[in-house]
C-alpha positions, 0 to 999 in steps of 0.5 A: 500500500502506498503511503498516505499524504498528510498536509500540514497547513499553516493557518496564518499569513500575518507578518511576524507569524510563528506558524512556520516554526510550529509547522516545522516542528510538527513535520520533524516529529511526523517525519520521524514516524515514517507512516506517511508523507508529510508536506507543509502547505503554507496558505501564504504561498497562494494568491487567495483574495477574499472569496467573492471579492471582485477584481482580486488576483485569484491566480493561486486558487487552482494551485491551492485546489491541487495542493489540498486535493492531493492530500489524504489528511491534514494537520492544521496549525491554528493560531487564535486571533480574537477567539477564533481562527484567522480570516486567512484560514477561513477564506482558504477553507471556503475556497474549496469544497470537494477537495476537503471531503472525506478526509481526516485532520488533527489540529495543533493550536496555540494562543493565550489559552492554547488556541482552544477557542480557535480549535472549537471554531475550526472543528465546526467548519471542518464538520461542514466540509466533511473533514473528520477531526480527531480528539487529541489536540496539542494546545501550545501556550504563548506563555510556556511554549514560546519565549517572548511570544515569538521563539517557539520552545515547546515543553517536552510533553508536547511532542508526546501530544503530537504523536498521540494526535498522529496516532489518531490521524493516520488510521482515520485517514486510512479508513476515510481513503476507502470511501473516496 
C-alpha cells in the first residue's frame, strides 16, 4: 500500500507569524514516524483574495485546489486571533469544497489559552466540509511554549501530544481513503 499524504497547513499569513516554526516542528516529529508523507502547505504561498471579492488576483486558487486535493489528511496549525481562527484560514477553507471531503485532520493550536477557542471554531467548519477531526489536540501556550511570544520552545510533553494526535490521524485517514 502506498503511503498516505498528510498536509500540514499553516493557518496564518500575518507578518511576524510563528506558524512556520510550529509547522516545522510538527513535520520533524511526523517525519520521524515514517507512516506517511508529510508536506507543509503554507496558505501564504497562494494568491487567495477574499472569496467573492471582485477584481482580486485569484491566480493561486487552482494551485491551492491541487495542493489540498492531493492530500489524504491534514494537520492544521491554528493560531487564535480574537477567539477564533484567522480570516486567512477561513477564506482558504471556503475556497474549496470537494477537495476537503472525506478526509481526516488533527489540529495543533496555540494562543493565550492554547488556541482552544480557535480549535472549537475550526472543528465546526471542518464538520461542514466533511473533514473528520480527531480528539487529541496539542494546545501550545504563548506563555510556556514560546519565549517572548515569538521563539517557539515547546515543553517536552508536547511532542508526546503530537504523536498521540498522529496516532489518531493516520488510521482515520486510512479508513476515510476507502470511501473516496
